[in-house]
Backbone as CSV, one residue per row, in Angstrom:
resi,resn,N_x,N_y,N_z,CA_x,CA_y,CA_z,C_x,C_y,C_z
1,UNK,-118.928,119.377,148.855,-117.634,120.064,148.844,-116.917,119.914,150.186
2,UNK,-115.574,119.930,150.121,-114.733,120.021,151.321,-115.024,118.926,152.350
3,UNK,-115.170,117.691,151.889,-115.380,116.596,152.841,-114.095,116.205,153.565
4,UNK,-112.924,116.529,152.992,-111.637,116.409,153.679,-111.396,115.032,154.303
5,UNK,-111.717,113.980,153.571,-111.456,112.608,154.009,-112.228,112.202,155.260
6,UNK,-113.270,112.948,155.609,-114.153,112.540,156.706,-115.128,111.498,156.141
7,UNK,-114.842,110.252,156.359,-115.542,109.168,155.671,-116.559,108.432,156.535
8,UNK,-116.592,108.705,157.829,-117.429,107.897,158.727,-118.910,107.932,158.368
9,UNK,-119.395,109.040,157.833,-120.819,109.157,157.518,-121.119,108.970,156.033
10,UNK,-120.188,108.359,155.298,-120.426,108.190,153.866,-121.600,107.258,153.584
11,UNK,-121.835,106.283,154.462,-122.995,105.414,154.291,-124.297,106.175,154.442
12,UNK,-124.325,107.132,155.357,-125.512,107.971,155.542,-125.673,108.936,154.370
13,UNK,-124.560,109.443,153.874,-124.603,110.312,152.687,-125.155,109.533,151.484
14,UNK,-124.687,108.308,151.345,-125.158,107.461,150.235,-126.659,107.234,150.325
15,UNK,-127.146,107.012,151.526,-128.577,106.776,151.715,-129.387,107.966,151.219
16,UNK,-128.979,109.176,151.580,-129.708,110.374,151.172,-129.601,110.586,149.664
17,UNK,-128.416,110.379,149.118,-128.229,110.541,147.676,-129.140,109.590,146.907
18,UNK,-129.209,108.352,147.350,-130.043,107.372,146.651,-131.528,107.687,146.794
19,UNK,-131.926,108.229,147.946,-133.317,108.655,148.111,-133.671,109.759,147.113
20,UNK,-132.758,110.714,146.961,-132.991,111.820,146.022,-133.042,111.301,144.593
21,UNK,-132.117,110.405,144.258,-132.105,109.834,142.910,-133.412,109.103,142.608
22,UNK,-133.861,108.284,143.547,-135.081,107.505,143.324,-136.301,108.405,143.190
23,UNK,-136.370,109.449,144.005,-137.480,110.409,143.914,-137.471,111.094,142.547
24,UNK,-136.297,111.564,142.126,-136.192,112.240,140.839,-136.554,111.303,139.689
25,UNK,-136.098,110.077,139.774,-136.397,109.108,138.722,-137.896,108.870,138.622
26,UNK,-138.567,108.794,139.761,-140.014,108.560,139.757,-140.777,109.733,139.157
27,UNK,-140.152,110.919,139.175,-140.783,112.122,138.621,-140.223,112.478,137.248
28,UNK,-139.442,111.546,136.668,-138.857,111.732,135.338,-137.882,112.909,135.308
29,UNK,-137.173,113.113,136.410,-136.136,114.139,136.493,-134.760,113.485,136.524
30,UNK,-133.732,114.266,136.200,-132.359,113.771,136.159,-131.587,114.293,137.364
31,UNK,-130.739,113.445,137.922,-129.904,113.820,139.062,-128.447,113.871,138.636
32,UNK,-127.743,114.945,139.023,-126.293,115.032,138.862,-125.664,115.150,140.245
33,UNK,-124.623,114.357,140.499,-123.882,114.440,141.759,-122.532,115.072,141.470
34,UNK,-122.293,116.220,142.097,-121.141,117.061,141.757,-120.303,117.323,143.008
35,UNK,-118.983,117.188,142.879,-118.062,117.479,143.976,-117.255,118.729,143.675
36,UNK,-117.213,119.655,144.654,-116.543,120.938,144.432,-115.166,121.020,145.092
37,UNK,-114.503,119.876,145.241,-113.107,119.892,145.650,-112.854,119.686,147.132
38,UNK,-111.592,119.432,147.452,-111.126,119.097,148.805,-111.833,117.854,149.345
39,UNK,-111.914,116.831,148.511,-112.377,115.523,148.982,-111.286,114.859,149.823
40,UNK,-110.045,115.302,149.646,-108.896,114.690,150.306,-108.337,115.572,151.417
41,UNK,-107.648,114.918,152.367,-106.778,115.564,153.354,-107.544,116.269,154.462
42,UNK,-107.289,115.846,155.689,-107.914,116.492,156.836,-108.286,115.513,157.929
43,UNK,-108.351,114.218,157.582,-108.685,113.197,158.562,-107.644,112.080,158.470
44,UNK,-107.587,111.251,159.492,-106.596,110.173,159.521,-106.767,109.183,158.381
45,UNK,-107.974,109.094,157.816,-108.156,108.206,156.669,-107.198,108.584,155.537
46,UNK,-106.980,109.886,155.373,-106.054,110.332,154.319,-104.627,109.909,154.656
47,UNK,-104.247,110.037,155.928,-102.898,109.647,156.327,-102.669,108.154,156.123
48,UNK,-103.751,107.371,156.285,-103.643,105.918,156.142,-103.690,105.462,154.684
49,UNK,-104.605,106.056,153.923,-104.913,105.510,152.598,-104.476,106.415,151.436
50,UNK,-104.109,107.652,151.719,-103.598,108.568,150.689,-104.516,108.666,149.471
51,UNK,-105.828,108.739,149.746,-106.800,108.949,148.679,-107.411,107.679,148.109
52,UNK,-106.869,106.511,148.458,-107.388,105.254,147.890,-108.796,104.958,148.396
53,UNK,-108.999,105.051,149.702,-110.319,104.773,150.271,-111.321,105.841,149.842
54,UNK,-110.857,107.097,149.779,-111.741,108.179,149.343,-112.238,107.924,147.918
55,UNK,-111.337,107.548,147.031,-111.726,107.269,145.641,-112.717,106.113,145.575
56,UNK,-112.475,105.080,146.361,-113.352,103.911,146.362,-114.778,104.295,146.772
57,UNK,-114.895,105.109,147.805,-116.214,105.511,148.277,-116.896,106.475,147.322
58,UNK,-116.155,107.410,146.743,-116.744,108.327,145.765,-117.276,107.552,144.570
59,UNK,-116.558,106.523,144.158,-117.040,105.688,143.055,-118.341,104.979,143.416
60,UNK,-118.437,104.509,144.651,-119.658,103.831,145.091,-120.856,104.782,145.136
61,UNK,-120.582,106.064,145.310,-121.655,107.059,145.314,-122.031,107.500,143.900
62,UNK,-121.230,107.106,142.900,-121.515,107.371,141.489,-121.572,108.878,141.187
63,UNK,-120.473,109.543,141.479,-120.354,110.956,141.114,-120.380,111.116,139.600
64,UNK,-120.898,112.257,139.162,-120.875,112.587,137.738,-119.631,113.375,137.370
65,UNK,-119.165,114.208,138.283,-118.025,115.072,137.984,-117.527,115.704,139.283
66,UNK,-116.267,116.095,139.287,-115.663,116.763,140.438,-114.612,117.735,139.924
67,UNK,-114.399,118.820,140.665,-113.256,119.678,140.391,-112.223,119.477,141.488
68,UNK,-111.044,120.049,141.307,-109.959,119.883,142.267,-109.914,121.047,143.245
69,UNK,-109.776,120.727,144.518,-109.513,121.745,145.524,-108.033,121.836,145.804
70,UNK,-107.639,122.828,146.585,-106.227,122.993,146.905,-105.669,121.792,147.672
71,UNK,-106.499,121.148,148.514,-105.984,120.040,149.326,-105.860,118.739,148.547
72,UNK,-106.381,118.681,147.339,-106.091,117.523,146.500,-104.593,117.447,146.187
73,UNK,-103.892,118.558,146.379,-102.465,118.625,146.056,-101.573,118.396,147.279
74,UNK,-102.158,118.090,148.434,-101.360,117.976,149.662,-100.321,116.869,149.586
75,UNK,-100.621,115.817,148.852,-99.667,114.717,148.716,-98.802,114.817,147.480
76,UNK,-98.836,115.978,146.827,-98.064,116.158,145.608,-98.672,115.429,144.419
77,UNK,-97.979,115.456,143.320,-98.490,114.886,142.074,-98.643,113.370,142.147
78,UNK,-97.817,112.729,142.968,-97.896,111.263,143.056,-99.250,110.819,143.605
79,UNK,-99.659,111.400,144.735,-100.943,111.023,145.344,-102.104,111.466,144.472
80,UNK,-102.033,112.690,143.945,-103.128,113.206,143.136,-103.308,112.400,141.860
81,UNK,-102.236,112.075,141.196,-102.351,111.321,139.940,-102.965,109.946,140.193
82,UNK,-102.601,109.309,141.308,-103.179,107.998,141.612,-104.663,108.126,141.953
83,UNK,-105.035,109.155,142.688,-106.446,109.392,143.014,-107.266,109.566,141.741
84,UNK,-106.755,110.366,140.805,-107.492,110.607,139.559,-107.590,109.325,138.738
85,UNK,-106.548,108.500,138.763,-106.634,107.212,138.072,-107.672,106.292,138.718
86,UNK,-107.818,106.416,140.029,-108.705,105.506,140.751,-110.179,105.865,140.607
87,UNK,-110.511,107.146,140.452,-111.926,107.507,140.357,-112.441,107.193,138.956
88,UNK,-113.723,106.843,138.879,-114.287,106.446,137.587,-115.210,107.510,137.005
89,UNK,-114.989,108.762,137.395,-115.734,109.889,136.843,-114.730,110.970,136.448
90,UNK,-115.113,111.894,135.566,-114.164,112.908,135.099,-113.899,114.000,136.127
91,UNK,-112.714,114.573,136.027,-112.309,115.751,136.789,-112.312,116.940,135.840
92,UNK,-113.044,118.015,136.200,-112.978,119.233,135.386,-112.044,120.221,136.073
93,UNK,-110.997,120.590,135.368,-109.978,121.504,135.907,-109.624,122.493,134.808
94,UNK,-110.418,123.543,134.710,-110.320,124.445,133.558,-109.155,125.423,133.645
95,UNK,-108.771,125.812,134.857,-107.723,126.834,134.965,-106.393,126.274,135.453
96,UNK,-106.225,124.946,135.351,-104.957,124.327,135.751,-104.292,123.722,134.524
97,UNK,-103.039,124.085,134.313,-102.265,123.562,133.182,-101.269,122.532,133.716
98,UNK,-101.513,121.260,133.392,-100.659,120.166,133.841,-99.681,119.718,132.754
99,UNK,-99.538,120.497,131.718,-98.813,120.061,130.521,-97.407,119.550,130.830
100,UNK,-96.731,120.176,131.791,-95.336,119.824,132.052,-95.164,118.980,133.317
101,UNK,-96.265,118.535,133.897,-96.189,117.639,135.050,-96.201,116.207,134.513
102,UNK,-95.085,115.513,134.620,-94.948,114.216,133.948,-95.874,113.146,134.520
103,UNK,-96.331,113.299,135.759,-97.240,112.320,136.351,-98.701,112.577,135.988
104,UNK,-99.069,113.848,135.858,-100.477,114.187,135.647,-100.799,114.478,134.187
105,UNK,-99.842,114.955,133.409,-100.098,115.257,131.994,-100.707,114.082,131.235
106,UNK,-100.270,112.837,131.472,-100.893,111.710,130.757,-102.383,111.567,131.049
107,UNK,-102.823,112.000,132.229,-104.238,111.905,132.581,-105.074,112.895,131.789
108,UNK,-104.458,113.992,131.383,-105.131,114.945,130.495,-105.285,114.314,129.121
109,UNK,-104.229,113.651,128.651,-104.281,112.972,127.360,-105.330,111.863,127.357
110,UNK,-105.465,111.196,128.500,-106.439,110.103,128.606,-107.851,110.609,128.878
111,UNK,-108.005,111.912,128.995,-109.301,112.560,129.246,-109.905,112.190,130.601
112,UNK,-109.022,111.835,131.540,-109.468,111.717,132.929,-109.643,113.107,133.539
113,UNK,-108.871,114.063,133.020,-108.991,115.476,133.407,-109.448,116.253,132.181
114,UNK,-110.523,117.019,132.329,-111.106,117.755,131.208,-111.153,119.244,131.508
115,UNK,-111.030,120.083,130.475,-111.250,121.518,130.693,-112.727,121.846,130.887
116,UNK,-113.599,121.013,130.306,-115.049,121.165,130.436,-115.692,119.854,130.007
117,UNK,-116.973,119.702,130.304,-117.694,118.539,129.809,-119.118,118.942,129.467
118,UNK,-119.726,118.190,128.587,-121.127,118.388,128.222,-121.904,117.157,128.661
119,UNK,-122.939,117.384,129.442,-123.821,116.302,129.877,-125.159,116.503,129.188
120,UNK,-125.532,115.569,128.318,-126.808,115.663,127.608,-127.855,114.832,128.339
121,UNK,-128.926,115.479,128.777,-129.984,114.797,129.515,-130.882,114.023,128.557
122,UNK,-131.646,113.063,129.077,-132.569,112.313,128.211,-133.533,113.211,127.443
123,UNK,-133.836,114.373,128.007,-134.731,115.325,127.340,-134.058,116.030,126.171
124,UNK,-132.725,115.888,126.059,-131.979,116.590,125.019,-131.335,117.874,125.497
125,UNK,-131.675,118.309,126.717,-131.059,119.515,127.287,-129.577,119.252,127.529
126,UNK,-128.732,120.205,127.104,-127.284,120.073,127.262,-126.805,120.917,128.440
127,UNK,-126.095,120.267,129.355,-125.511,120.971,130.495,-124.005,121.050,130.291
128,UNK,-123.485,122.262,130.216,-122.046,122.486,130.118,-121.475,122.715,131.509
129,UNK,-120.402,122.009,131.835,-119.817,122.066,133.175,-118.328,122.362,133.057
130,UNK,-117.842,123.337,133.835,-116.405,123.583,133.913,-116.012,123.792,135.364
131,UNK,-114.710,123.734,135.651,-114.249,123.794,137.031,-113.089,124.747,137.219
132,UNK,-113.093,125.447,138.355,-112.043,126.413,138.667,-111.503,126.161,140.075
133,UNK,-110.182,126.274,140.197,-109.492,126.037,141.468,-108.773,127.305,141.905
134,UNK,-108.758,127.541,143.211,-108.179,128.767,143.751,-106.713,128.961,143.365
135,UNK,-106.361,130.209,143.111,-104.972,130.559,142.810,-104.076,130.448,144.044
136,UNK,-104.689,130.286,145.216,-103.926,130.154,146.463,-103.369,128.741,146.659
137,UNK,-103.674,127.835,145.751,-103.289,126.437,145.922,-101.797,126.239,146.204
138,UNK,-100.878,126.904,145.496,-99.465,126.692,145.805,-99.087,127.069,147.238
139,UNK,-99.873,127.948,147.864,-99.599,128.325,149.251,-100.181,127.323,150.242
140,UNK,-101.251,126.624,149.831,-101.944,125.712,150.726,-101.522,124.256,150.549
141,UNK,-101.172,123.883,149.334,-100.854,122.493,149.037,-99.477,122.361,148.444
142,UNK,-99.250,121.248,147.754,-97.923,120.979,147.201,-98.008,120.556,145.735
143,UNK,-98.575,121.430,144.888,-98.541,121.110,143.458,-97.105,121.152,142.964
144,UNK,-96.847,120.439,141.884,-95.496,120.469,141.326,-95.175,121.873,140.817
145,UNK,-93.915,122.174,140.736,-93.499,123.495,140.235,-93.872,123.676,138.777
146,UNK,-94.146,122.572,138.074,-94.530,122.655,136.656,-96.023,122.939,136.472
147,UNK,-96.797,122.816,137.537,-98.244,123.024,137.439,-98.559,124.515,137.460
148,UNK,-99.343,124.958,136.502,-99.655,126.389,136.362,-101.133,126.618,136.635
149,UNK,-101.421,127.585,137.511,-102.799,127.963,137.828,-103.103,129.299,137.153
150,UNK,-104.061,129.278,136.234,-104.398,130.460,135.453,-105.530,131.259,136.087
151,UNK,-105.607,132.534,135.725,-106.599,133.442,136.292,-108.014,132.915,136.079
152,UNK,-108.771,132.705,137.155,-110.100,132.092,137.002,-111.096,132.969,136.258
153,UNK,-110.967,134.283,136.344,-111.904,135.174,135.643,-111.679,135.088,134.141
154,UNK,-110.431,135.104,133.719,-110.108,134.976,132.291,-110.582,133.630,131.755
155,UNK,-110.300,132.571,132.518,-110.673,131.229,132.074,-112.188,131.064,132.050
156,UNK,-112.883,131.641,133.028,-114.356,131.542,133.053,-114.953,132.125,131.785
157,UNK,-114.468,133.269,131.360,-114.982,133.882,130.121,-114.732,132.968,128.928
158,UNK,-113.539,132.380,128.876,-113.214,131.472,127.770,-114.122,130.252,127.778
159,UNK,-114.352,129.696,128.947,-115.173,128.490,129.059,-116.627,128.767,128.697
160,UNK,-117.151,129.898,129.146,-118.537,130.248,128.826,-118.707,130.408,127.324
161,UNK,-117.777,131.104,126.692,-117.840,131.266,125.235,-117.818,129.906,124.545
162,UNK,-116.955,129.008,125.026,-116.833,127.684,124.409,-118.106,126.879,124.606
163,UNK,-118.658,126.918,125.815,-119.852,126.122,126.100,-121.076,126.661,125.368
164,UNK,-121.139,127.974,125.182,-122.221,128.548,124.373,-122.062,128.127,122.915
165,UNK,-120.806,128.139,122.440,-120.531,127.695,121.057,-120.981,126.245,120.859
166,UNK,-120.867,125.434,121.912,-121.263,124.025,121.843,-122.740,123.824,122.158
167,UNK,-123.482,124.931,122.194,-124.946,124.934,122.342,-125.418,124.375,123.689
168,UNK,-124.686,124.712,124.747,-125.122,124.336,126.089,-126.366,125.133,126.459
169,UNK,-127.343,124.446,127.021,-128.558,125.116,127.480,-128.396,125.642,128.905
170,UNK,-127.616,124.940,129.702,-127.356,125.299,131.097,-125.848,125.250,131.307
171,UNK,-125.300,126.240,132.020,-123.868,126.250,132.317,-123.679,126.218,133.832
172,UNK,-122.927,125.215,134.286,-122.625,125.058,135.708,-121.124,125.221,135.908
173,UNK,-120.757,126.089,136.831,-119.370,126.205,137.271,-119.220,125.439,138.578
174,UNK,-118.288,124.483,138.589,-117.920,123.798,139.828,-116.677,124.510,140.348
175,UNK,-116.837,125.204,141.449,-115.833,126.176,141.880,-115.198,125.807,143.214
176,UNK,-113.879,125.851,143.239,-113.169,125.804,144.525,-112.410,127.120,144.684
177,UNK,-113.191,128.193,144.649,-112.636,129.548,144.765,-113.041,130.219,146.070
178,UNK,-114.159,129.792,146.660,-114.697,130.447,147.845,-115.907,131.292,147.507
179,UNK,-116.833,131.415,148.457,-118.098,132.093,148.183,-117.922,133.559,147.823
180,UNK,-116.918,134.229,148.412,-116.690,135.643,148.099,-116.266,135.819,146.649
181,UNK,-115.353,134.966,146.178,-114.908,135.037,144.780,-116.028,134.585,143.853
182,UNK,-116.788,133.581,144.262,-117.920,133.132,143.445,-118.894,134.272,143.182
183,UNK,-119.217,135.033,144.230,-120.163,136.141,144.068,-119.587,137.247,143.191
184,UNK,-118.312,137.516,143.344,-117.673,138.533,142.505,-117.628,138.073,141.054
185,UNK,-117.315,136.812,140.842,-117.255,136.274,139.482,-118.630,136.335,138.825
186,UNK,-119.668,135.958,139.579,-121.028,136.005,139.034,-121.448,137.429,138.705
187,UNK,-121.014,138.369,139.520,-121.353,139.776,139.295,-120.709,140.318,138.026
188,UNK,-119.470,139.888,137.768,-118.694,140.447,136.664,-118.865,139.702,135.342
189,UNK,-119.306,138.446,135.401,-119.328,137.616,134.198,-120.727,137.052,133.985
190,UNK,-121.282,137.293,132.820,-122.611,136.780,132.479,-122.511,135.343,131.955
191,UNK,-123.610,134.609,132.103,-123.724,133.339,131.402,-123.653,132.096,132.262
192,UNK,-123.313,132.234,133.555,-123.258,131.065,134.434,-124.610,130.925,135.120
193,UNK,-125.228,129.769,134.989,-126.528,129.553,135.621,-126.415,129.151,137.082
194,UNK,-125.447,128.271,137.381,-125.272,127.781,138.754,-123.785,127.699,139.067
195,UNK,-123.419,128.145,140.272,-122.071,127.903,140.800,-122.199,126.955,141.986
196,UNK,-121.652,125.748,141.835,-121.565,124.796,142.936,-120.196,125.014,143.568
197,UNK,-120.184,125.627,144.749,-118.940,126.146,145.296,-118.361,125.344,146.443
198,UNK,-117.125,125.728,146.779,-116.403,125.133,147.898,-115.298,126.063,148.363
199,UNK,-114.418,125.542,149.219,-113.199,126.184,149.700,-113.377,126.956,150.998
200,UNK,-114.453,127.726,151.150,-114.597,128.552,152.345,-115.458,127.905,153.424
201,UNK,-115.923,126.676,153.198,-116.626,125.885,154.217,-117.903,126.564,154.707
202,UNK,-118.587,127.261,153.816,-119.791,127.995,154.190,-121.030,127.157,153.857
203,UNK,-121.880,126.861,154.838,-123.162,126.224,154.529,-124.172,127.303,154.123
204,UNK,-124.351,127.484,152.826,-125.237,128.549,152.330,-126.680,128.061,152.420
205,UNK,-127.400,128.581,153.389,-128.793,128.163,153.599,-129.775,129.078,152.879
206,UNK,-129.451,130.370,152.790,-130.359,131.302,152.131,-130.211,131.210,150.613
207,UNK,-131.144,131.818,149.919,-131.077,131.850,148.455,-130.148,132.980,148.029
208,UNK,-129.071,132.635,147.311,-128.137,133.644,146.795,-128.163,133.584,145.274
209,UNK,-128.638,134.648,144.662,-128.643,134.771,143.205,-127.994,136.096,142.850
210,UNK,-126.894,136.037,142.126,-126.144,137.222,141.718,-126.099,137.255,140.195
211,UNK,-126.653,138.313,139.601,-126.629,138.444,138.141,-127.218,137.202,137.474
212,UNK,-128.333,136.715,138.026,-129.043,135.523,137.531,-128.280,134.220,137.750
213,UNK,-127.193,134.254,138.530,-126.424,133.047,138.830,-126.769,132.553,140.231
214,UNK,-127.194,131.311,140.327,-127.500,130.676,141.609,-126.196,130.170,142.220
215,UNK,-125.917,130.561,143.470,-124.665,130.186,144.129,-124.973,129.326,145.350
216,UNK,-124.354,128.145,145.418,-124.585,127.233,146.539,-123.249,126.709,147.067
217,UNK,-123.256,126.318,148.338,-122.107,125.670,148.973,-122.639,124.927,150.200
218,UNK,-122.018,123.789,150.530,-122.588,122.896,151.545,-121.652,122.655,152.721
219,UNK,-121.073,123.732,153.254,-120.300,123.602,154.483,-119.018,122.816,154.293
220,UNK,-118.753,121.868,155.216,-117.491,121.124,155.161,-117.580,119.859,156.003
221,UNK,-116.575,118.994,155.818,-116.380,117.774,156.603,-117.548,116.789,156.504
222,UNK,-118.303,116.893,155.411,-119.387,115.954,155.177,-120.606,116.164,156.041
223,UNK,-120.684,117.296,156.735,-121.826,117.529,157.624,-123.129,117.663,156.844
224,UNK,-123.048,118.300,155.672,-124.253,118.540,154.872,-124.109,117.957,153.472
225,UNK,-125.250,117.643,152.884,-125.361,117.345,151.460,-126.259,118.411,150.859
226,UNK,-125.763,119.125,149.875,-126.556,120.162,149.232,-127.388,119.595,148.097
227,UNK,-128.621,120.067,147.995,-129.517,119.666,146.899,-130.099,120.925,146.275
228,UNK,-129.979,121.032,144.962,-130.543,122.149,144.209,-131.453,121.581,143.135
229,UNK,-132.700,122.001,143.124,-133.655,121.547,142.110,-133.909,122.668,141.110
230,UNK,-133.645,122.373,139.843,-133.774,123.364,138.772,-134.820,122.910,137.764
231,UNK,-135.441,123.886,137.153,-136.368,123.606,136.061,-135.906,124.362,134.818
232,UNK,-135.817,123.633,133.712,-135.504,124.263,132.427,-136.836,124.494,131.712
233,UNK,-137.226,125.745,131.594,-138.571,126.064,131.104,-138.661,125.967,129.588
234,UNK,-139.890,125.997,129.086,-140.127,125.919,127.642,-139.534,127.112,126.905
235,UNK,-139.315,128.208,127.637,-138.743,129.411,127.014,-137.224,129.448,127.128
236,UNK,-136.628,128.348,127.631,-135.173,128.288,127.719,-134.598,128.993,128.925
237,UNK,-135.408,129.247,129.938,-134.944,129.890,131.158,-134.652,128.834,132.225
238,UNK,-133.751,129.184,133.148,-133.420,128.310,134.258,-134.114,128.843,135.503
239,UNK,-134.937,128.011,136.115,-135.701,128.426,137.288,-135.257,127.615,138.496
240,UNK,-134.939,128.306,139.596,-134.636,127.630,140.854,-135.946,127.234,141.513
241,UNK,-136.200,125.927,141.592,-137.434,125.440,142.210,-137.301,125.478,143.723
242,UNK,-136.229,124.877,144.253,-135.930,124.929,145.676,-134.518,124.420,145.918
243,UNK,-134.021,124.583,147.132,-132.704,124.095,147.514,-132.738,123.682,148.974
244,UNK,-131.872,122.717,149.310,-131.849,122.193,150.670,-130.412,121.929,151.104
245,UNK,-130.173,122.019,152.405,-128.968,121.481,153.019,-129.414,120.341,153.931
246,UNK,-129.117,119.124,153.524,-129.510,117.961,154.313,-128.411,117.650,155.328
247,UNK,-128.759,117.544,156.595,-127.794,117.170,157.631,-127.566,115.666,157.544
248,UNK,-126.369,115.286,157.136,-126.084,113.901,156.780,-126.250,112.964,157.971
249,UNK,-125.890,113.399,159.166,-125.925,112.522,160.340,-127.327,112.059,160.698
250,UNK,-128.353,112.730,160.175,-129.731,112.386,160.499,-130.281,111.246,159.643
251,UNK,-129.493,110.759,158.684,-129.957,109.697,157.797,-129.568,108.318,158.325
252,UNK,-130.281,107.314,157.856,-129.867,105.936,158.093,-128.654,105.641,157.210
253,UNK,-128.047,104.476,157.418,-126.884,104.076,156.634,-127.333,103.217,155.461
254,UNK,-126.802,103.506,154.273,-127.056,102.645,153.123,-126.319,101.317,153.362
255,UNK,-127.070,100.231,153.363,-126.491,98.928,153.698,-125.360,98.532,152.744
256,UNK,-125.340,99.085,151.545,-124.295,98.745,150.583,-122.940,99.317,150.977
257,UNK,-122.929,100.276,151.921,-121.670,100.864,152.368,-121.358,100.519,153.822
258,UNK,-122.148,99.646,154.436,-121.933,99.332,155.857,-120.562,98.724,156.111
259,UNK,-120.047,97.955,155.160,-118.766,97.286,155.367,-117.585,98.224,155.314
260,UNK,-117.832,99.485,154.912,-116.747,100.439,154.843,-116.701,101.314,156.089
């Protein structure tokens, strides 16, 4: 979360991600790579490339899904729509209505932007994923006047009901609301197993579980990579095995990204 176009250590991030993937594969486990927003804006790379280089690198890391942060809107609908076209993974944006934004609405029709997604693991376990973006976005970024941000608590309830109806075994919220709102949402709303959070730039090192919801966040500016290991038990329960914040600068560089 909140890498803010800090791209210099992306090769080191890739190295750690691939190590985790290979370890999980050797143990017959599945890896999901999730972005919790604000991948754009904050470093000169954004001023130079306006999201093009960021999209290229995220694709090389093979993300499974990402939600939108407020700073994805810093360049307006033109930059955001091009970024979404450039990435080769889905964007989950459950509480944003782009219906009347002429640049972004077609991306909803093309299913580049989804209200939710279902990821079915090789074991048959279904993971339901939805995404929420802060209502403060119009104050922080430059969304079009036609873009509507809906109440995240109302939308969360709707999404959970929908994902349960679709027989999701695990529900993950990818949140760009901030850790304080994440904890309040988990307290008030049942049914979310994990919140992968962003927005407040908090490196959550301790174990935070609120109302059976595991809440994580990995700081900002690409300093950390968060890893959460979960077990889906025979009784249908979600168990937190362990979690880590990996300091990205301590890794070697993945040679496949050295040229970037």
